TORKOL-4160 file (C-alpha; in steps of 0.2 Angstrom, whole numbers, padded with zeros to 4 digits, m for minus):
286
<pt num="1" X="0000" Y="0002" Z="0001"/>
<pt num="2" X="0007" Y="0019" Z="m0002"/>
<pt num="3" X="0007" Y="0033" Z="0007"/>
<pt num="4" X="0009" Y="0050" Z="0011"/>
<pt num="5" X="0020" Y="0055" Z="0023"/>
<pt num="6" X="0009" Y="0063" Z="0037"/>
<pt num="7" X="0011" Y="0083" Z="0030"/>
<pt num="8" X="0019" Y="0082" Z="0014"/>
<pt num="9" X="0001" Y="0084" Z="0005"/>
<pt num="10" X="m0014" Y="0093" Z="0004"/>
<pt num="11" X="m0027" Y="0082" Z="0000"/>
<pt num="12" X="m0040" Y="0097" Z="m0003"/>
<pt num="13" X="m0027" Y="0107" Z="m0013"/>
<pt num="14" X="m0022" Y="0093" Z="m0021"/>
<pt num="15" X="m0036" Y="0079" Z="m0021"/>
<pt num="16" X="m0030" Y="0072" Z="m0038"/>
<pt num="17" X="m0013" Y="0069" Z="m0031"/>
<pt num="18" X="m0022" Y="0059" Z="m0016"/>
<pt num="19" X="m0033" Y="0050" Z="m0023"/>
<pt num="20" X="m0016" Y="0041" Z="m0033"/>
<pt num="21" X="m0014" Y="0032" Z="m0016"/>
<pt num="22" X="m0019" Y="0018" Z="m0007"/>
<pt num="23" X="m0023" Y="0030" Z="0007"/>
<pt num="24" X="m0019" Y="0046" Z="0013"/>
<pt num="25" X="m0015" Y="0052" Z="0031"/>
<pt num="26" X="m0018" Y="0066" Z="0036"/>
<pt num="27" X="m0007" Y="0083" Z="0046"/>
<pt num="28" X="m0004" Y="0082" Z="0065"/>
<pt num="29" X="m0022" Y="0086" Z="0073"/>
<pt num="30" X="m0020" Y="0092" Z="0089"/>
<pt num="31" X="m0034" Y="0093" Z="0105"/>
<pt num="32" X="m0032" Y="0115" Z="0100"/>
<pt num="33" X="m0030" Y="0126" Z="0086"/>
<pt num="34" X="m0010" Y="0129" Z="0085"/>
<pt num="35" X="m0003" Y="0142" Z="0075"/>
<pt num="36" X="0012" Y="0133" Z="0074"/>
<pt num="37" X="0031" Y="0139" Z="0075"/>
<pt num="38" X="0041" Y="0158" Z="0067"/>
<pt num="39" X="0044" Y="0159" Z="0053"/>
<pt num="40" X="0054" Y="0152" Z="0041"/>
<pt num="41" X="0048" Y="0134" Z="0046"/>
<pt num="42" X="0055" Y="0127" Z="0029"/>
<pt num="43" X="0073" Y="0127" Z="0025"/>
<pt num="44" X="0084" Y="0115" Z="0008"/>
<pt num="45" X="0099" Y="0107" Z="0010"/>
<pt num="46" X="0111" Y="0097" Z="m0002"/>
<pt num="47" X="0102" Y="0081" Z="0007"/>
<pt num="48" X="0084" Y="0086" Z="0008"/>
<pt num="49" X="0072" Y="0097" Z="0018"/>
<pt num="50" X="0075" Y="0106" Z="0035"/>
<pt num="51" X="0056" Y="0108" Z="0041"/>
<pt num="52" X="0050" Y="0115" Z="0058"/>
<pt num="53" X="0031" Y="0118" Z="0057"/>
<pt num="54" X="0026" Y="0115" Z="0073"/>
<pt num="55" X="0012" Y="0103" Z="0071"/>
<pt num="56" X="0000" Y="0118" Z="0065"/>
<pt num="57" X="m0020" Y="0114" Z="0063"/>
<pt num="58" X="m0033" Y="0120" Z="0064"/>
<pt num="59" X="m0038" Y="0107" Z="0080"/>
<pt num="60" X="m0051" Y="0093" Z="0084"/>
<pt num="61" X="m0065" Y="0102" Z="0084"/>
<pt num="62" X="m0061" Y="0112" Z="0065"/>
<pt num="63" X="m0054" Y="0094" Z="0058"/>
<pt num="64" X="m0070" Y="0085" Z="0063"/>
<pt num="65" X="m0082" Y="0099" Z="0058"/>
<pt num="66" X="m0074" Y="0104" Z="0042"/>
<pt num="67" X="m0060" Y="0095" Z="0036"/>
<pt num="68" X="m0063" Y="0077" Z="0042"/>
<pt num="69" X="m0080" Y="0076" Z="0029"/>
<pt num="70" X="m0071" Y="0086" Z="0015"/>
<pt num="71" X="m0057" Y="0074" Z="0013"/>
<pt num="72" X="m0071" Y="0058" Z="0016"/>
<pt num="73" X="m0076" Y="0063" Z="m0003"/>
<pt num="74" X="m0059" Y="0061" Z="m0010"/>
<pt num="75" X="m0066" Y="0042" Z="m0009"/>
<pt num="76" X="m0052" Y="0036" Z="m0002"/>
<pt num="77" X="m0045" Y="0028" Z="0017"/>
<pt num="78" X="m0041" Y="0043" Z="0028"/>
<pt num="79" X="m0028" Y="0041" Z="0042"/>
<pt num="80" X="m0026" Y="0054" Z="0053"/>
<pt num="81" X="m0014" Y="0059" Z="0064"/>
<pt num="82" X="m0014" Y="0064" Z="0081"/>
<pt num="83" X="m0002" Y="0071" Z="0093"/>
<pt num="84" X="m0001" Y="0080" Z="0111"/>
<pt num="85" X="0008" Y="0085" Z="0125"/>
<pt num="86" X="0001" Y="0069" Z="0135"/>
<pt num="87" X="m0006" Y="0054" Z="0136"/>
<pt num="88" X="m0022" Y="0060" Z="0140"/>
<pt num="89" X="m0024" Y="0071" Z="0125"/>
<pt num="90" X="m0019" Y="0058" Z="0111"/>
<pt num="91" X="m0033" Y="0050" Z="0121"/>
<pt num="92" X="m0047" Y="0064" Z="0120"/>
<pt num="93" X="m0043" Y="0065" Z="0100"/>
<pt num="94" X="m0042" Y="0048" Z="0098"/>
<pt num="95" X="m0060" Y="0046" Z="0107"/>
<pt num="96" X="m0069" Y="0061" Z="0097"/>
<pt num="97" X="m0061" Y="0051" Z="0082"/>
<pt num="98" X="m0069" Y="0033" Z="0089"/>
<pt num="99" X="m0085" Y="0035" Z="0080"/>
<pt num="100" X="m0082" Y="0043" Z="0062"/>
<pt num="101" X="m0084" Y="0029" Z="0049"/>
<pt num="102" X="m0073" Y="0043" Z="0039"/>
<pt num="103" X="m0058" Y="0039" Z="0049"/>
<pt num="104" X="m0048" Y="0021" Z="0043"/>
<pt num="105" X="m0035" Y="0023" Z="0057"/>
<pt num="106" X="m0024" Y="0032" Z="0069"/>
<pt num="107" X="m0007" Y="0038" Z="0066"/>
<pt num="108" X="0000" Y="0040" Z="0083"/>
<pt num="109" X="0014" Y="0053" Z="0083"/>
<pt num="110" X="0024" Y="0046" Z="0098"/>
<pt num="111" X="0041" Y="0052" Z="0092"/>
<pt num="112" X="0048" Y="0059" Z="0109"/>
<pt num="113" X="0067" Y="0062" Z="0108"/>
<pt num="114" X="0066" Y="0076" Z="0120"/>
<pt num="115" X="0056" Y="0066" Z="0136"/>
<pt num="116" X="0065" Y="0057" Z="0148"/>
<pt num="117" X="0061" Y="0040" Z="0142"/>
<pt num="118" X="0055" Y="0037" Z="0126"/>
<pt num="119" X="0051" Y="0017" Z="0128"/>
<pt num="120" X="0041" Y="0024" Z="0145"/>
<pt num="121" X="0031" Y="0038" Z="0136"/>
<pt num="122" X="0028" Y="0027" Z="0118"/>
<pt num="123" X="0018" Y="0013" Z="0130"/>
<pt num="124" X="0007" Y="0026" Z="0142"/>
<pt num="125" X="0001" Y="0035" Z="0124"/>
<pt num="126" X="0000" Y="0016" Z="0113"/>
<pt num="127" X="m0009" Y="0010" Z="0132"/>
<pt num="128" X="m0022" Y="0028" Z="0136"/>
<pt num="129" X="m0026" Y="0027" Z="0115"/>
<pt num="130" X="m0030" Y="0008" Z="0116"/>
<pt num="131" X="m0042" Y="0011" Z="0127"/>
<pt num="132" X="m0051" Y="0028" Z="0119"/>
<pt num="133" X="m0051" Y="0019" Z="0101"/>
<pt num="134" X="m0057" Y="0004" Z="0090"/>
<pt num="135" X="m0047" Y="0011" Z="0079"/>
<pt num="136" X="m0032" Y="0003" Z="0072"/>
<pt num="137" X="m0018" Y="0012" Z="0076"/>
<pt num="138" X="m0004" Y="0016" Z="0072"/>
<pt num="139" X="0016" Y="0021" Z="0082"/>
<pt num="140" X="0022" Y="0033" Z="0072"/>
<pt num="141" X="0042" Y="0032" Z="0081"/>
<pt num="142" X="0057" Y="0039" Z="0081"/>
<pt num="143" X="0073" Y="0034" Z="0076"/>
<pt num="144" X="0083" Y="0046" Z="0088"/>
<pt num="145" X="0081" Y="0037" Z="0105"/>
<pt num="146" X="0097" Y="0025" Z="0113"/>
<pt num="147" X="0086" Y="0008" Z="0107"/>
<pt num="148" X="0072" Y="0011" Z="0095"/>
<pt num="149" X="0066" Y="m0010" Z="0098"/>
<pt num="150" X="0065" Y="m0006" Z="0113"/>
<pt num="151" X="0051" Y="0007" Z="0109"/>
<pt num="152" X="0043" Y="m0003" Z="0094"/>
<pt num="153" X="0043" Y="m0017" Z="0108"/>
<pt num="154" X="0034" Y="m0007" Z="0119"/>
<pt num="155" X="0022" Y="0001" Z="0107"/>
<pt num="156" X="0017" Y="m0015" Z="0103"/>
<pt num="157" X="0017" Y="m0022" Z="0122"/>
<pt num="158" X="0002" Y="m0007" Z="0123"/>
<pt num="159" X="m0007" Y="m0011" Z="0109"/>
<pt num="160" X="m0001" Y="m0004" Z="0092"/>
<pt num="161" X="m0009" Y="m0010" Z="0076"/>
<pt num="162" X="0006" Y="m0008" Z="0069"/>
<pt num="163" X="0021" Y="0003" Z="0066"/>
<pt num="164" X="0026" Y="0019" Z="0056"/>
<pt num="165" X="0045" Y="0022" Z="0053"/>
<pt num="166" X="0054" Y="0036" Z="0056"/>
<pt num="167" X="0052" Y="0053" Z="0059"/>
<pt num="168" X="0063" Y="0066" Z="0053"/>
<pt num="169" X="0081" Y="0068" Z="0063"/>
<pt num="170" X="0084" Y="0084" Z="0070"/>
<pt num="171" X="0097" Y="0097" Z="0059"/>
<pt num="172" X="0099" Y="0113" Z="0059"/>
<pt num="173" X="0106" Y="0125" Z="0041"/>
<pt num="174" X="0114" Y="0140" Z="0039"/>
<pt num="175" X="0110" Y="0154" Z="0027"/>
<pt num="176" X="0124" Y="0156" Z="0014"/>
<pt num="177" X="0126" Y="0173" Z="0019"/>
<pt num="178" X="0124" Y="0178" Z="0035"/>
<pt num="179" X="0127" Y="0160" Z="0042"/>
<pt num="180" X="0111" Y="0163" Z="0056"/>
<pt num="181" X="0101" Y="0148" Z="0056"/>
<pt num="182" X="0091" Y="0148" Z="0040"/>
<pt num="183" X="0074" Y="0141" Z="0048"/>
<pt num="184" X="0066" Y="0152" Z="0065"/>
<pt num="185" X="0066" Y="0141" Z="0078"/>
<pt num="186" X="0082" Y="0137" Z="0072"/>
<pt num="187" X="0086" Y="0118" Z="0070"/>
<pt num="188" X="0071" Y="0107" Z="0064"/>
<pt num="189" X="0068" Y="0090" Z="0053"/>
<pt num="190" X="0078" Y="0085" Z="0043"/>
<pt num="191" X="0068" Y="0072" Z="0027"/>
<pt num="192" X="0071" Y="0066" Z="0011"/>
<pt num="193" X="0087" Y="0058" Z="0003"/>
<pt num="194" X="0099" Y="0059" Z="0018"/>
<pt num="195" X="0085" Y="0050" Z="0030"/>
<pt num="196" X="0084" Y="0035" Z="0016"/>
<pt num="197" X="0098" Y="0021" Z="0026"/>
<pt num="198" X="0095" Y="0026" Z="0045"/>
<pt num="199" X="0075" Y="0022" Z="0038"/>
<pt num="200" X="0079" Y="0005" Z="0029"/>
<pt num="201" X="0087" Y="0000" Z="0045"/>
<pt num="202" X="0074" Y="0006" Z="0057"/>
<pt num="203" X="0062" Y="m0004" Z="0048"/>
<pt num="204" X="0074" Y="m0020" Z="0045"/>
<pt num="205" X="0076" Y="m0020" Z="0065"/>
<pt num="206" X="0059" Y="m0016" Z="0069"/>
<pt num="207" X="0052" Y="m0030" Z="0059"/>
<pt num="208" X="0064" Y="m0042" Z="0068"/>
<pt num="209" X="0060" Y="m0037" Z="0084"/>
<pt num="210" X="0039" Y="m0037" Z="0081"/>
<pt num="211" X="0028" Y="m0046" Z="0071"/>
<pt num="212" X="0018" Y="m0030" Z="0069"/>
<pt num="213" X="0016" Y="m0020" Z="0051"/>
<pt num="214" X="0026" Y="m0006" Z="0045"/>
<pt num="215" X="0025" Y="0010" Z="0037"/>
<pt num="216" X="0045" Y="0012" Z="0029"/>
<pt num="217" X="0045" Y="0033" Z="0025"/>
<pt num="218" X="0063" Y="0040" Z="0022"/>
<pt num="219" X="0068" Y="0045" Z="0009"/>
<pt num="220" X="0060" Y="0038" Z="m0004"/>
<pt num="221" X="0059" Y="0044" Z="m0022"/>
<pt num="222" X="0059" Y="0029" Z="m0033"/>
<pt num="223" X="0050" Y="0012" Z="m0037"/>
<pt num="224" X="0067" Y="0005" Z="m0033"/>
<pt num="225" X="0066" Y="0015" Z="m0015"/>
<pt num="226" X="0049" Y="0005" Z="m0011"/>
<pt num="227" X="0056" Y="m0010" Z="m0016"/>
<pt num="228" X="0071" Y="m0009" Z="m0003"/>
<pt num="229" X="0058" Y="m0005" Z="0011"/>
<pt num="230" X="0047" Y="m0019" Z="0006"/>
<pt num="231" X="0065" Y="m0031" Z="0006"/>
<pt num="232" X="0070" Y="m0023" Z="0023"/>
<pt num="233" X="0054" Y="m0031" Z="0033"/>
<pt num="234" X="0041" Y="m0013" Z="0026"/>
<pt num="235" X="0020" Y="m0019" Z="0024"/>
<pt num="236" X="0015" Y="m0001" Z="0017"/>
<pt num="237" X="0028" Y="0013" Z="0011"/>
<pt num="238" X="0024" Y="0033" Z="0012"/>
<pt num="239" X="0030" Y="0044" Z="0000"/>
<pt num="240" X="0038" Y="0060" Z="0011"/>
<pt num="241" X="0046" Y="0077" Z="0003"/>
<pt num="242" X="0048" Y="0071" Z="m0013"/>
<pt num="243" X="0029" Y="0072" Z="m0013"/>
<pt num="244" X="0032" Y="0093" Z="m0014"/>
<pt num="245" X="0043" Y="0094" Z="m0030"/>
<pt num="246" X="0034" Y="0081" Z="m0041"/>
<pt num="247" X="0015" Y="0079" Z="m0038"/>
<pt num="248" X="0016" Y="0063" Z="m0051"/>
<pt num="249" X="0027" Y="0053" Z="m0041"/>
<pt num="250" X="0011" Y="0042" Z="m0033"/>
<pt num="251" X="0011" Y="0034" Z="m0055"/>
<pt num="252" X="0028" Y="0036" Z="m0057"/>
<pt num="253" X="0033" Y="0025" Z="m0042"/>
<pt num="254" X="0021" Y="0012" Z="m0048"/>
<pt num="255" X="0027" Y="0010" Z="m0067"/>
<pt num="256" X="0044" Y="0011" Z="m0058"/>
<pt num="257" X="0042" Y="m0004" Z="m0044"/>
<pt num="258" X="0028" Y="m0013" Z="m0054"/>
<pt num="259" X="0048" Y="m0012" Z="m0068"/>
<pt num="260" X="0058" Y="m0017" Z="m0054"/>
<pt num="261" X="0047" Y="m0034" Z="m0049"/>
<pt num="262" X="0047" Y="m0040" Z="m0065"/>
<pt num="263" X="0064" Y="m0034" Z="m0067"/>
<pt num="264" X="0068" Y="m0047" Z="m0054"/>
<pt num="265" X="0055" Y="m0062" Z="m0057"/>
<pt num="266" X="0043" Y="m0057" Z="m0043"/>
<pt num="267" X="0025" Y="m0059" Z="m0049"/>
<pt num="268" X="0021" Y="m0046" Z="m0036"/>
<pt num="269" X="0027" Y="m0035" Z="m0022"/>
<pt num="270" X="0021" Y="m0047" Z="m0008"/>
<pt num="271" X="0036" Y="m0060" Z="m0016"/>
<pt num="272" X="0050" Y="m0045" Z="m0012"/>
<pt num="273" X="0043" Y="m0044" Z="0007"/>
<pt num="274" X="0055" Y="m0045" Z="0021"/>
<pt num="275" X="0069" Y="m0055" Z="0008"/>
<pt num="276" X="0083" Y="m0042" Z="0015"/>
<pt num="277" X="0080" Y="m0055" Z="0030"/>
<pt num="278" X="0081" Y="m0070" Z="0021"/>
<pt num="279" X="0103" Y="m0072" Z="0026"/>
<pt num="280" X="0100" Y="m0071" Z="0041"/>
<pt num="281" X="0087" Y="m0085" Z="0040"/>
<pt num="282" X="0097" Y="m0097" Z="0034"/>
<pt num="283" X="0113" Y="m0093" Z="0045"/>
<pt num="284" X="0102" Y="m0093" Z="0058"/>
<pt num="285" X="0095" Y="m0113" Z="0051"/>
<pt num="286" X="0112" Y="m0115" Z="0046"/>
């Protein structure tokens, strides 16, 4: 299944692009409206893009009354990304979404690089959300933690139905002329090509650590990239930064993936699933 990474596509502005996906993931919604961080919020780098949007969103009330009904008309499954500052805030939003049939799944933005215990934080957020909704819950995790597999297992034990890997990594870009930070808040989240090896490693490790399905994302630009994420253990793949530069990416990537599969003699993408683990399995058996 091909999705978008949260925040990388405005489906109401580009509905045809959204319809080219198998599911659309919303920007992260919080309990109250948020204006976001001080501009400048986006900066290009040689290896990707930095952003510091600050979870700007209309809040759950306006999302439910205005955004969700409009998104439902797209005709594709809607995954709602949710965020908050406490486990109770996550639970509150999940409870509000629970009775809305338009919502196919909930993505918990539990990337918490600044909390004292990412493992405990993820477990509390997922457990609270699990009690508040019957919807499938996908825990979106950051690789910027001491032990990502420990966090993944905690999310699994707390009731997550799947993992989304990975979120951006912290980065800094300086203005070429002034040598001052290019972003208003100085540091932002790095996405794009530089993220791909980190994301692949995260998918590979978490596939071995849990039996949860994984959405892989981070630097996906081509059909070959999709194939690699699937081989590393991702059941689904999300397009992120590439959508800013190439709105036709979903169609192009699907065609490229089909060509990659055909060239390797695979009947479909499922035949390539987790093939990167075959050597390890063979070695263990021997």
